[in-house]
All heavy atoms as an XYZ file, in Angstrom:
988
protein
N      86.887    171.307     50.106
C      86.872    169.935     50.546
C      85.708    169.214     49.872
O      84.575    169.664     49.941
C      86.699    169.910     52.066
C      87.522    168.868     52.698
S      87.242    168.850     54.452
C      88.849    168.517     54.964
N      86.011    168.119     49.268
C      84.938    167.380     48.606
C      84.350    166.329     49.542
O      84.883    166.034     50.602
C      85.432    166.754     47.299
C      86.500    165.714     47.525
O      86.839    165.452     48.692
O      86.988    165.147     46.535
N      83.270    165.780     49.148
C      82.519    164.836     49.983
C      83.312    163.551     50.233
O      83.199    162.956     51.292
C      81.146    164.550     49.370
C      80.268    163.930     50.433
C      81.200    163.611     48.212
C      78.848    164.347     50.313
N      84.111    163.130     49.271
C      84.899    161.903     49.420
C      85.934    162.058     50.532
O      86.134    161.147     51.355
C      85.572    161.543     48.103
N      86.597    163.203     50.595
C      87.598    163.413     51.648
C      86.938    163.533     53.021
O      87.493    163.079     54.027
C      88.462    164.629     51.334
O      87.692    165.802     51.328
N      85.746    164.126     53.080
C      85.022    164.219     54.355
C      84.639    162.824     54.831
O      84.807    162.483     56.011
C      83.766    165.120     54.205
C      82.883    165.030     55.430
C      84.166    166.552     53.933
N      84.153    161.999     53.937
C      83.766    160.623     54.303
C      84.999    159.833     54.724
O      84.980    159.111     55.721
C      83.018    159.939     53.135
C      81.643    160.603     52.944
C      82.853    158.450     53.391
C      80.888    160.119     51.732
N      86.092    159.974     53.985
C      87.335    159.275     54.328
C      87.832    159.700     55.697
O      88.205    158.862     56.529
C      88.413    159.557     53.260
O      87.915    159.170     51.984
C      89.697    158.815     53.560
N      87.835    160.984     55.949
C      88.296    161.500     57.248
C      87.389    161.015     58.374
O      87.850    160.660     59.458
C      88.342    163.028     57.212
C      89.107    163.611     58.382
C      89.284    165.116     58.250
O      89.628    165.574     57.144
O      89.068    165.793     59.259
N      86.078    161.006     58.124
C      85.121    160.522     59.132
C      85.355    159.048     59.434
O      85.369    158.637     60.601
C      83.672    160.745     58.645
O      83.483    162.125     58.337
C      82.674    160.297     59.677
N      85.563    158.250     58.408
C      85.815    156.812     58.602
C      87.129    156.604     59.347
O      87.206    155.780     60.266
C      85.806    156.074     57.240
C      84.383    156.053     56.683
C      86.344    154.660     57.389
C      84.282    155.512     55.265
N      88.164    157.346     58.987
C      89.458    157.227     59.676
C      89.331    157.632     61.143
O      89.894    156.984     62.023
C      90.510    158.073     58.973
C      90.965    157.492     57.662
C      91.912    158.418     56.918
O      92.201    159.547     57.406
O      92.373    158.018     55.827
N      88.570    158.688     61.406
C      88.369    159.129     62.792
C      87.602    158.072     63.588
O      87.945    157.769     64.728
C      87.606    160.451     62.835
O      88.362    161.477     62.269
N      86.556    157.510     62.988
C      85.768    156.479     63.665
C      86.616    155.234     63.910
O      86.571    154.636     64.991
C      84.530    156.135     62.835
N      87.409    154.845     62.930
C      88.298    153.678     63.075
C      89.320    153.932     64.176
O      89.587    153.061     65.015
C      89.006    153.383     61.739
O      88.015    153.191     60.724
C      89.869    152.153     61.832
N      89.904    155.112     64.185
C      90.890    155.470     65.209
C      90.251    155.436     66.600
O      90.835    154.919     67.554
C      91.461    156.846     64.917
O      92.331    157.245     65.932
N      89.041    155.987     66.692
C      88.322    155.984     67.972
C      88.063    154.556     68.442
O      88.283    154.226     69.604
C      87.000    156.740     67.844
C      86.078    156.497     69.014
C      86.310    157.117     70.230
C      85.006    155.620     68.911
C      85.484    156.884     71.323
C      84.172    155.375     69.990
C      84.411    156.008     71.192
O      83.593    155.759     72.276
N      87.589    153.689     67.542
C      87.295    152.298     67.908
C      88.558    151.553     68.335
O      88.535    150.764     69.286
C      86.599    151.580     66.749
C      85.173    152.047     66.446
C      84.650    151.383     65.188
C      84.244    151.793     67.631
N      89.691    151.808     67.665
C      90.961    151.184     68.055
C      91.376    151.646     69.448
O      91.782    150.842     70.292
C      92.053    151.529     67.050
C      91.969    150.768     65.756
C      93.105    151.188     64.820
C      93.007    150.507     63.483
N      94.066    150.956     62.553
N      91.297    152.951     69.680
C      91.660    153.488     71.001
C      90.749    152.932     72.081
O      91.200    152.595     73.178
C      91.607    155.012     71.003
C      92.774    155.634     70.262
O      93.774    154.913     70.020
O      92.684    156.837     69.917
N      89.459    152.872     71.785
C      88.494    152.344     72.756
C      88.811    150.885     73.088
O      88.814    150.488     74.250
C      87.082    152.479     72.200
C      86.026    152.067     73.187
C      84.630    152.383     72.649
N      83.758    151.355     73.148
C      82.915    150.651     72.453
N      82.772    150.881     71.172
N      82.177    149.729     73.004
N      89.097    150.090     72.072
C      89.426    148.676     72.285
C      90.721    148.537     73.087
O      90.827    147.703     73.986
C      89.558    147.962     70.936
C      89.703    146.456     71.053
C      88.525    145.777     71.705
O      87.375    146.231     71.554
O      88.765    144.776     72.410
N      91.695    149.383     72.785
C      92.963    149.363     73.513
C      92.734    149.703     74.995
O      93.288    149.072     75.887
C      93.947    150.345     72.864
C      95.347    150.221     73.379
C      96.388    151.085     72.665
N      95.903    152.194     71.862
C      95.845    152.202     70.515
N      96.242    151.176     69.826
N      95.391    153.266     69.861
N      91.906    150.684     75.283
C      91.597    151.065     76.665
C      90.855    149.949     77.399
O      91.125    149.673     78.565
C      90.784    152.363     76.705
C      91.572    153.599     76.360
C      92.728    153.831     77.298
O      92.544    153.687     78.535
O      93.827    154.155     76.819
N      89.899    149.310     76.711
C      89.169    148.193     77.324
C      90.141    147.060     77.662
O      90.109    146.497     78.764
C      88.038    147.701     76.389
C      86.925    148.745     76.325
C      87.492    146.356     76.856
C      85.874    148.469     75.257
N      91.041    146.748     76.730
C      92.032    145.695     76.946
C      92.959    146.053     78.106
O      93.271    145.206     78.949
C      92.853    145.466     75.653
O      91.954    145.144     74.599
C      93.863    144.356     75.822
N      93.380    147.300     78.167
C      94.266    147.746     79.249
C      93.556    147.655     80.599
O      94.140    147.223     81.589
C      94.759    149.175     78.987
C      95.694    149.722     80.049
C      97.016    148.971     80.159
O      97.335    148.135     79.298
O      97.731    149.216     81.144
N      92.295    148.042     80.661
C      91.538    147.917     81.919
C      91.444    146.465     82.349
O      91.577    146.145     83.527
C      90.136    148.507     81.759
C      90.110    150.001     81.845
C      88.671    150.518     81.952
N      88.598    151.820     81.333
C      87.970    152.099     80.206
N      87.283    151.176     79.582
N      87.990    153.313     79.699
N      91.195    145.579     81.388
C      91.106    144.147     81.709
C      92.451    143.627     82.203
O      92.515    142.840     83.148
C      90.652    143.353     80.480
C      89.202    143.581     80.114
C      88.839    142.961     78.767
O      89.702    142.597     77.979
N      87.538    142.858     78.518
N      93.532    144.079     81.578
C      94.870    143.650     82.015
C      95.156    144.138     83.432
O      95.641    143.389     84.277
C      95.936    144.198     81.053
C      97.337    143.628     81.331
C      98.393    144.362     80.528
N      98.629    145.695     81.023
C      99.334    145.978     82.124
N      99.848    145.028     82.856
N      99.528    147.229     82.489
N      94.821    145.390     83.697
C      95.044    145.936     85.030
C      94.206    145.197     86.075
O      94.690    144.887     87.172
C      94.729    147.433     85.065
C      95.707    148.330     84.318
C      95.200    149.767     84.312
C      97.087    148.248     84.918
N      92.961    144.886     85.730
C      92.098    144.147     86.667
C      92.674    142.762     86.943
O      92.685    142.307     88.081
C      90.670    144.035     86.113
C      89.690    143.450     87.098
C      89.545    144.286     88.358
O      89.409    145.494     88.301
N      89.602    143.648     89.498
N      93.196    142.109     85.911
C      93.821    140.801     86.089
C      95.050    140.898     86.983
O      95.273    140.053     87.847
C      94.211    140.206     84.736
O      93.076    139.947     83.962
N      95.855    141.933     86.770
C      97.035    142.144     87.618
C      96.628    142.365     89.070
O      97.225    141.789     89.982
C      97.848    143.336     87.122
S      98.737    143.049     85.597
N      95.632    143.193     89.277
C      95.173    143.455     90.641
C      94.623    142.184     91.293
O      94.869    141.935     92.477
C      94.116    144.558     90.646
C      94.637    145.954     90.317
C      93.477    146.938     90.177
C      95.619    146.434     91.362
N      93.907    141.375     90.532
C      93.403    140.109     91.072
C      94.545    139.173     91.450
O      94.498    138.511     92.492
C      92.471    139.427     90.060
C      91.158    140.156     89.902
O      90.754    140.945     90.748
N      90.483    139.916     88.787
N      95.580    139.121     90.604
C      96.736    138.271     90.896
C      97.467    138.760     92.141
O      97.870    137.960     92.998
C      97.682    138.246     89.694
N      97.631    140.057     92.263
C      98.310    140.618     93.434
C      97.487    140.364     94.696
O      98.025    139.991     95.742
C      98.576    142.123     93.233
C      99.662    142.301     92.179
C      98.977    142.798     94.539
C      99.838    143.715     91.702
N      96.177    140.516     94.598
C      95.303    140.253     95.744
C      95.428    138.797     96.185
O      95.529    138.507     97.380
C      93.843    140.585     95.393
O      93.763    141.966     95.034
C      92.916    140.316     96.560
N      95.438    137.885     95.229
C      95.581    136.464     95.555
C      96.924    136.192     96.219
O      97.001    135.432     97.197
C      95.435    135.623     94.286
N      97.989    136.829     95.716
C      99.317    136.634     96.317
C      99.357    137.185     97.744
O      99.909    136.554     98.639
C     100.386    137.300     95.457
C     101.788    137.117     96.026
C     102.830    137.375     94.993
C     104.226    137.299     95.545
N     104.620    135.995     95.993
N      98.761    138.337     97.952
C      98.721    138.916     99.298
C      97.957    137.995    100.249
O      98.384    137.764    101.385
C      98.100    140.329     99.269
C      99.066    141.313     98.611
C      97.735    140.803    100.673
C      98.471    142.677     98.325
N      96.836    137.459     99.796
C      96.060    136.554    100.643
C      96.848    135.292    100.973
O      96.814    134.809    102.103
C      94.734    136.206     99.963
C      93.767    137.365     99.947
C      92.538    137.112     99.090
O      92.507    136.208     98.264
N      91.516    137.938     99.289
N      97.589    134.765     99.990
C      98.401    133.583    100.223
C      99.506    133.890    101.236
O      99.743    133.129    102.175
C      99.005    133.095     98.917
C      99.815    131.825     99.057
S     100.536    131.310     97.494
C     101.802    132.558     97.294
N     100.182    135.015    101.039
C     101.251    135.416    101.960
C     100.696    135.653    103.364
O     101.346    135.351    104.351
C     101.959    136.674    101.453
C     102.732    136.479    100.177
C     103.919    135.548    100.325
O     104.584    135.580    101.381
O     104.160    134.773     99.388
N      99.496    136.208    103.438
C      98.870    136.446    104.734
C      98.640    135.125    105.456
O      98.901    135.007    106.652
C      97.548    137.179    104.560
C      96.847    137.411    105.869
C      95.517    138.072    105.699
N      94.867    138.158    106.995
C      93.675    138.622    107.173
N      92.969    139.068    106.162
N      93.159    138.655    108.378
N      98.184    134.116    104.721
C      97.975    132.793    105.323
C      99.266    132.215    105.863
O      99.301    131.686    106.976
N     100.348    132.322    105.081
C     101.648    131.825    105.540
C     102.103    132.588    106.783
O     102.614    132.006    107.733
C     102.702    131.994    104.438
C     102.551    131.052    103.286
C     103.653    131.341    102.266
C     103.514    130.530    101.021
N     104.543    130.862    100.027
N     101.928    133.906    106.751
C     102.352    134.738    107.872
C     101.563    134.397    109.140
O     102.138    134.244    110.218
C     102.185    136.217    107.521
C     102.601    137.149    108.611
C     103.942    137.318    108.921
C     101.661    137.842    109.353
C     104.337    138.169    109.947
C     102.047    138.693    110.370
C     103.383    138.856    110.665
N     100.250    134.262    109.008
C      99.419    133.924    110.167
C      99.809    132.568    110.732
O      99.878    132.393    111.953
C      97.943    133.938    109.798
C      97.376    135.325    109.637
C      95.919    135.334    109.189
O      95.373    134.262    108.836
O      95.330    136.427    109.188
N     100.080    131.614    109.860
C     100.507    130.291    110.313
C     101.829    130.378    111.073
O     101.986    129.776    112.141
C     100.654    129.364    109.104
O     101.168    128.125    109.485
N     102.766    131.148    110.533
C     104.055    131.309    111.200
C     103.893    131.968    112.568
O     104.464    131.521    113.560
C     105.017    132.133    110.336
C     106.331    132.351    111.024
C     107.312    131.378    110.996
C     106.568    133.507    111.763
C     108.511    131.556    111.661
C     107.760    133.691    112.436
C     108.726    132.713    112.375
O     109.895    132.891    113.052
N     103.092    133.022    112.627
C     102.875    133.733    113.894
C     102.239    132.800    114.918
O     102.650    132.776    116.085
C     102.001    134.988    113.673
C     102.805    136.071    112.953
C     101.450    135.544    114.962
C     103.948    136.639    113.758
N     101.243    132.049    114.501
C     100.588    131.119    115.435
C     101.573    130.096    115.983
O     101.613    129.845    117.186
C      99.410    130.422    114.759
C      98.238    131.353    114.544
O      98.089    132.366    115.228
N      97.407    131.032    113.567
N     102.403    129.520    115.108
C     103.398    128.537    115.550
C     104.419    129.185    116.475
O     104.808    128.616    117.501
C     104.101    127.911    114.354
C     103.233    126.944    113.592
C     103.954    126.397    112.375
C     103.024    125.516    111.560
N     103.660    125.064    110.315
N     104.847    130.394    116.098
C     105.846    131.098    116.891
C     105.329    131.379    118.305
O     106.029    131.131    119.301
C     106.232    132.404    116.201
O     107.135    133.141    116.985
N     104.106    131.884    118.401
C     103.575    132.211    119.724
C     103.185    130.967    120.510
O     103.255    130.974    121.745
C     102.418    133.208    119.609
C     102.912    134.620    119.441
C     103.047    135.177    118.184
C     103.287    135.374    120.544
C     103.529    136.469    118.027
C     103.780    136.662    120.396
C     103.901    137.210    119.134
N     102.802    129.888    119.839
C     102.558    128.625    120.540
C     103.845    128.118    121.182
O     103.846    127.652    122.328
C     101.994    127.564    119.587
C     100.550    127.829    119.187
O      99.886    128.677    119.844
O     100.079    127.193    118.217
N     104.944    128.216    120.429
C     106.240    127.794    120.955
C     106.659    128.672    122.137
O     107.142    128.176    123.155
C     107.299    127.844    119.843
C     108.699    127.478    120.290
C     108.850    126.020    120.672
O     107.934    125.215    120.413
O     109.895    125.683    121.265
N     106.460    129.957    122.007
C     106.790    130.870    123.112
C     105.969    130.530    124.352
O     106.498    130.509    125.469
C     106.544    132.318    122.692
C     107.539    132.850    121.684
C     107.105    134.166    121.083
N     107.244    135.267    121.992
C     108.221    136.162    121.962
N     109.155    136.069    121.046
N     108.264    137.145    122.823
N     104.685    130.277    124.149
C     103.816    129.926    125.283
C     104.292    128.642    125.950
O     104.349    128.547    127.176
C     102.375    129.765    124.786
C     101.406    129.397    125.898
C      99.997    129.179    125.390
O      99.804    128.970    124.179
O      99.083    129.204    126.234
N     104.656    127.635    125.131
C     105.135    126.360    125.686
C     106.409    126.586    126.507
O     106.546    126.061    127.627
C     105.405    125.382    124.540
C     105.770    123.983    125.011
C     106.171    123.093    123.846
N     107.400    123.502    123.199
C     108.629    123.308    123.697
N     108.788    122.743    124.864
N     109.687    123.700    123.027
N     107.320    127.403    125.980
C     108.564    127.676    126.709
C     108.300    128.451    128.004
O     108.914    128.171    129.044
C     109.540    128.443    125.815
C     110.138    127.638    124.662
C     110.911    128.549    123.717
C     111.024    126.528    125.181
N     107.385    129.426    127.960
C     107.031    130.175    129.173
C     106.477    129.231    130.240
O     106.834    129.325    131.420
C     105.979    131.253    128.874
C     106.540    132.560    128.369
C     106.001    133.161    127.237
C     107.586    133.213    129.011
C     106.499    134.371    126.763
C     108.085    134.418    128.544
C     107.538    134.985    127.421
O     108.028    136.176    126.964
N     105.598    128.340    129.840
C     105.001    127.403    130.803
C     106.061    126.487    131.415
O     106.050    126.232    132.619
C     103.905    126.564    130.131
C     102.631    127.336    129.887
C     101.570    126.470    129.225
C     100.294    127.268    128.995
N      99.264    126.468    128.316
N     106.982    126.026    130.551
C     108.057    125.169    131.048
C     108.930    125.918    132.052
O     109.257    125.393    133.125
C     108.922    124.652    129.879
O     108.090    123.939    128.968
C     110.033    123.746    130.366
N     109.280    127.154    131.712
C     110.116    127.947    132.626
C     109.360    128.275    133.911
O     109.944    128.301    134.994
C     110.594    129.232    131.944
C     111.553    129.013    130.786
S     112.989    128.010    131.213
C     112.672    126.552    130.245
N     108.077    128.508    133.789
C     107.252    128.768    134.973
C     107.260    127.556    135.903
O     107.366    127.706    137.134
C     105.828    129.119    134.544
C     105.051    129.812    135.646
O     105.655    130.611    136.387
O     103.834    129.534    135.763
N     107.161    126.363    135.326
C     107.229    125.142    136.134
C     108.602    124.996    136.803
O     108.694    124.587    137.971
C     106.927    123.908    135.275
C     105.490    123.763    134.789
C     105.374    122.603    133.801
C     104.547    123.561    135.965
N     109.659    125.325    136.057
C     111.008    125.255    136.643
C     111.180    126.270    137.773
O     111.817    125.971    138.794
C     112.066    125.485    135.568
C     112.307    124.324    134.608
C     113.305    124.732    133.521
C     112.810    123.094    135.351
N     110.605    127.450    137.613
C     110.680    128.457    138.680
C     109.930    127.952    139.911
O     110.424    128.071    141.052
C     110.131    129.813    138.196
C     111.108    130.442    137.192
C     109.896    130.759    139.369
C     110.601    131.684    136.506
N     108.767    127.374    139.701
C     107.996    126.824    140.830
C     108.779    125.710    141.514
O     108.825    125.633    142.752
C     106.646    126.306    140.339
N     109.421    124.823    140.730
C     110.232    123.744    141.288
C     111.418    124.322    142.065
O     111.751    123.846    143.161
C     110.722    122.825    140.178
C     111.520    121.658    140.684
C     111.950    120.748    139.562
C     112.760    119.598    140.136
N     113.258    118.707    139.109
N     112.055    125.360    141.485
C     113.185    126.004    142.163
C     112.755    126.626    143.485
O     113.502    126.603    144.464
N     111.546    127.163    143.531
C     111.045    127.751    144.774
C     110.754    126.670    145.809
O     111.025    126.857    147.006
C     109.811    128.596    144.495
C     110.147    129.859    143.696
S     108.728    130.842    143.268
C     108.375    131.603    144.841
N     110.221    125.538    145.369
C     109.944    124.430    146.286
C     111.231    123.884    146.890
O     111.293    123.573    148.082
C     109.227    123.282    145.550
C     107.786    123.523    145.247
C     107.182    122.394    144.419
O     107.844    121.334    144.244
O     106.053    122.576    143.945
N     112.261    123.764    146.039
C     113.534    123.192    146.474
C     114.518    124.256    146.961
O     115.647    123.923    147.313
C     114.153    122.395    145.328
C     113.307    121.212    144.891
C     113.874    120.503    143.683
O     114.952    120.910    143.185
O     113.242    119.537    143.235
N     114.095    125.496    146.931
C     114.940    126.615    147.340
C     116.239    126.654    146.525
O     117.314    126.880    147.052
C     115.235    126.545    148.855
C     115.611    127.901    149.404
O     115.329    128.929    148.789
N     116.269    127.916    150.552
N     116.091    126.419    145.202
C     117.225    126.391    144.281
C     117.267    127.726    143.518
O     116.616    127.914    142.499
C     117.070    125.213    143.315
C     118.291    125.016    142.432
O     119.173    125.897    142.409
O     118.338    123.972    141.745
N     118.071    128.642    144.032
C     118.170    129.986    143.471
C     118.740    129.949    142.047
O     118.285    130.713    141.171
C     119.030    130.890    144.379
C     118.437    130.984    145.790
C     119.204    132.274    143.768
C     117.055    131.576    145.824
N     119.711    129.089    141.792
C     120.325    128.999    140.462
C     119.301    128.571    139.414
O     119.270    129.117    138.314
C     121.508    128.029    140.474
C     122.739    128.573    141.152
C     123.247    129.859    140.498
O     123.394    129.890    139.252
O     123.477    130.840    141.221
N     118.454    127.589    139.749
C     117.420    127.140    138.817
C     116.440    128.276    138.521
O     116.055    128.490    137.366
C     116.669    125.925    139.395
C     115.572    125.330    138.504
C     116.147    124.842    137.181
C     114.858    124.200    139.226
N     116.085    129.021    139.539
C     115.172    130.163    139.363
C     115.815    131.219    138.460
O     115.169    131.756    137.552
C     114.774    130.758    140.730
C     113.949    129.747    141.531
C     114.006    132.059    140.554
C     113.699    130.138    142.970
N     117.111    131.497    138.682
C     117.822    132.482    137.861
C     117.870    132.048    136.396
O     117.592    132.845    135.494
C     119.258    132.663    138.366
C     119.403    133.583    139.530
C     120.897    133.746    139.812
C     121.142    134.417    141.119
N     122.593    134.521    141.402
N     118.249    130.791    136.168
C     118.354    130.295    134.793
C     116.991    130.318    134.088
O     116.891    130.762    132.940
C     118.943    128.881    134.767
C     120.401    128.840    135.074
N     121.360    129.470    134.307
C     121.082    128.228    136.079
C     122.541    129.270    134.819
N     122.411    128.510    135.912
N     115.965    129.871    134.776
C     114.626    129.859    134.178
C     114.156    131.292    133.900
O     113.556    131.570    132.855
C     113.646    129.133    135.086
N     114.449    132.200    134.814
C     114.073    133.609    134.614
C     114.824    134.216    133.432
O     114.249    134.979    132.640
C     114.349    134.420    135.880
O     113.566    133.957    136.946
N     116.121    133.887    133.315
C     116.911    134.378    132.187
C     116.386    133.839    130.856
O     116.331    134.576    129.856
C     118.387    134.028    132.357
C     119.075    134.935    133.357
O     118.651    136.071    133.569
N     120.124    134.430    133.983
N     115.993    132.560    130.855
C     115.434    131.992    129.623
C     114.131    132.723    129.269
O     113.900    133.071    128.113
C     115.202    130.470    129.769
C     114.383    129.932    128.602
C     116.534    129.733    129.869
N     113.297    132.977    130.269
C     112.047    133.707    130.020
C     112.338    135.103    129.469
O     111.672    135.562    128.539
C     111.215    133.823    131.298
C     110.495    132.564    131.684
S     109.557    132.802    133.192
C     107.911    132.800    132.514
N     113.324    135.751    130.032
C     113.693    137.091    129.567
C     114.208    137.045    128.127
O     113.855    137.898    127.307
C     114.753    137.697    130.496
C     115.127    139.144    130.247
C     113.915    140.052    130.401
C     116.223    139.573    131.212
N     115.015    136.025    127.808
C     115.519    135.875    126.431
C     114.371    135.618    125.454
O     114.375    136.149    124.342
C     116.540    134.748    126.351
C     117.861    135.132    126.984
O     118.177    136.305    127.109
N     118.610    134.136    127.415
N     113.420    134.794    125.859
C     112.254    134.530    125.007
C     111.485    135.824    124.798
O     111.066    136.145    123.681
C     111.338    133.454    125.637
C     112.054    132.118    125.701
C     110.034    133.328    124.864
C     111.361    131.103    126.591
N     111.288    136.579    125.863
C     110.545    137.840    125.783
C     111.235    138.828    124.841
O     110.591    139.503    124.045
C     110.389    138.446    127.170
C     109.688    139.778    127.160
C     108.309    139.852    127.046
C     110.406    140.959    127.245
C     107.660    141.070    127.013
C     109.770    142.190    127.217
C     108.399    142.240    127.103
O     107.752    143.445    127.071
N     112.565    138.891    124.913
C     113.322    139.854    124.110
C     113.496    139.433    122.651
O     113.849    140.255    121.814
C     114.695    140.096    124.725
C     114.598    140.940    125.979
O     113.723    141.790    126.096
N     115.484    140.694    126.925
N     113.269    138.154    122.343
C     113.437    137.680    120.970
C     112.281    138.164    120.104
O     111.121    138.082    120.474
C     113.496    136.158    120.939
C     113.749    135.616    119.557
C     113.756    134.110    119.528
C     113.990    133.664    118.094
N     113.246    132.480    117.767
N     112.616    138.675    118.928
C     111.616    139.122    117.965
C     110.869    137.903    117.423
O     111.489    137.014    116.844
C     112.304    139.872    116.824
C     111.343    140.387    115.784
O     110.146    140.168    115.852
N     111.897    141.074    114.801
N     109.545    137.839    117.582
C     108.804    136.665    117.105
C     108.821    136.510    115.581
O     108.517    135.453    115.064
C     107.379    136.892    117.614
C     107.297    138.305    118.009
C     108.677    138.796    118.250
N     109.206    137.554    114.851
C     109.269    137.478    113.390
C     110.662    137.127    112.882
O     110.875    137.054    111.673
C     108.845    138.812    112.776
C     107.441    139.284    113.103
C     107.189    140.637    112.459
C     106.414    138.282    112.643
N     111.598    136.908    113.795
C     112.992    136.715    113.425
C     113.197    135.583    112.420
O     114.001    135.694    111.503
C     113.815    136.427    114.685
C     115.299    136.435    114.479
C     116.020    136.317    115.804
O     116.005    137.290    116.569
O     116.565    135.235    116.062
N     112.470    134.510    112.520
C     112.674    133.375    111.621
C     111.824    133.406    110.376
O     111.911    132.511    109.545
N     111.010    134.424    110.229
C     110.120    134.489    109.068
C     110.909    134.983    107.871
O     111.299    136.132    107.793
C     108.934    135.424    109.346
C     107.877    135.383    108.283
C     107.104    134.245    108.115
C     107.658    136.462    107.461
C     106.125    134.197    107.132
C     106.678    136.422    106.478
C     105.921    135.280    106.317
N     111.167    134.081    106.913
C     112.019    134.428    105.777
C     111.257    134.512    104.467
O     111.852    134.680    103.421
C     113.134    133.378    105.609
O     112.517    132.092    105.427
C     114.048    133.361    106.813
N     109.951    134.360    104.488
C     109.168    134.437    103.250
C     109.277    135.839    102.649
O     109.663    136.787    103.315
C     107.699    134.123    103.528
C     107.447    132.686    103.913
C     107.769    131.710    102.801
O     107.434    131.972    101.643
O     108.377    130.676    103.113
N     108.875    135.952    101.406
C     108.877    137.244    100.710
C     108.018    138.232    101.479
O     106.858    137.980    101.740
C     108.332    137.069     99.300
O     108.159    138.318     98.703
N     108.603    139.346    101.853
C     107.877    140.341    102.643
C     107.321    141.455    101.758
O     106.711    142.371    102.239
C     108.795    140.920    103.707
C     109.175    139.882    104.735
C     110.167    140.449    105.713
C     110.604    139.427    106.700
N     111.582    138.497    106.231
N     107.565    141.362    100.464
C     107.129    142.428     99.574
C     106.446    141.818     98.354
O     106.950    140.888     97.748
C     108.353    143.217     99.119
C     108.033    144.342     98.190
C     109.288    145.096     97.794
O     110.153    145.298     98.658
O     109.391    145.470     96.630
N     105.298    142.331     98.049
C     104.591    141.866     96.861
C     105.115    142.654     95.671
O     105.152    143.876     95.695
C     103.067    142.075     97.024
C     102.348    141.687     95.748
C     102.547    141.285     98.201
N     105.546    141.946     94.660
C     106.094    142.607     93.478
C     104.956    143.150     92.621
O     103.965    142.497     92.402
C     106.943    141.620     92.689
C     108.033    140.973     93.535
C     109.359    141.153     92.887
C     110.459    140.456     93.647
N     110.956    141.100     94.754
N     105.140    144.369     92.132
C     104.098    145.043     91.377
C     104.537    145.338     89.940
O     104.102    146.311     89.351
C     103.717    146.348     92.084
C     103.235    146.227     93.521
C     103.012    147.604     94.109
C     101.962    145.418     93.601
N     105.386    144.464     89.352
C     105.874    144.762     88.010
C     104.737    144.890     87.011
O     104.808    145.681     86.083
C     106.827    143.671     87.502
C     108.126    143.592     88.229
C     108.213    142.366     89.102
O     107.349    141.479     89.020
O     109.144    142.308     89.892
N     103.704    144.090     87.147
C     102.603    144.108     86.198
C     101.855    145.418     86.164
O     101.139    145.707     85.221
N     102.014    146.216     87.211
C     101.273    147.472     87.282
C     102.122    148.681     86.932
O     101.688    149.806     87.111
C     100.684    147.651     88.681
C      99.616    146.642     89.057
C      99.114    146.915     90.459
C      98.458    146.682     88.091
N     103.335    148.473     86.421
C     104.187    149.615     86.106
C     103.531    150.590     85.131
O     103.629    151.794     85.331
C     105.553    149.154     85.596
C     106.419    148.525     86.677
C     106.531    149.363     87.934
O     106.659    150.580     87.872
N     106.463    148.744     89.092
N     102.836    150.127     84.074
C     102.176    151.108     83.206
C     101.143    151.940     83.960
O     100.868    153.080     83.588
C     101.496    150.240     82.140
C     102.285    148.985     82.129
C     102.741    148.783     83.554
N     100.581    151.395     85.019
C      99.586    152.126     85.791
C     100.201    153.354     86.462
O      99.546    154.351     86.673
C      98.973    151.195     86.845
C      97.835    151.809     87.632
S      97.380    150.712     88.948
C      95.778    150.256     88.442
N     101.497    153.270     86.778
C     102.167    154.381     87.446
C     102.100    155.653     86.594
O     102.058    156.749     87.118
C     103.594    154.024     87.785
C     103.660    152.880     88.796
C     104.994    152.787     89.475
N     105.269    153.767     90.487
C     104.634    153.914     91.638
N     103.615    153.177     91.908
N     105.021    154.809     92.518
N     102.105    155.507     85.284
C     102.024    156.693     84.440
C     100.669    157.379     84.598
O     100.585    158.588     84.522
C     102.247    156.339     82.956
O     101.276    155.385     82.561
C     103.634    155.797     82.733
N      99.610    156.589     84.848
C      98.303    157.181     85.084
C      98.248    157.864     86.445
O      97.623    158.900     86.615
C      97.193    156.117     85.008
C      97.057    155.480     83.655
C      97.228    154.121     83.502
C      96.753    156.241     82.526
C      97.097    153.520     82.258
C      96.624    155.650     81.286
C      96.792    154.296     81.153
O      96.672    153.714     79.927
N      98.913    157.246     87.424
C      98.893    157.783     88.788
C      99.739    159.041     88.884
O      99.353    160.034     89.461
C      99.388    156.724     89.795
C      98.399    155.556     89.810
C      99.545    157.313     91.179
C      98.896    154.350     90.587
N     100.949    158.977     88.290
C     101.862    160.129     88.350
C     101.312    161.233     87.499
O     100.973    162.263     87.788
C     103.252    159.755     87.829
C     103.912    158.698     88.717
O     103.487    158.554     89.878
O     104.825    158.034     88.238
């Protein structure tokens, strides 16, 4: 092996190393950007979800109070039918899933992180 081939091989190895290093740095930056975007989306979805839950439970509370007033009125007037209907409405409200009307995206898409799966697997 002559000195020229050793120098050429050394330069090629150093160049290859620098390319790989730059590629890894770029990939880490891309993954960090993806994770930041996903975190922001989760936080946004959390805000929407919390708002929906608050509205849903406020409505439930308002309906419970209204039915409670109707039950009290039914007791004052000795109106058994009014008490039954108000109790049934309360029971229906209780049995209804508070998340039933929440139609926003329930899953955060992770397409940007698919290359990461090869590192994990």
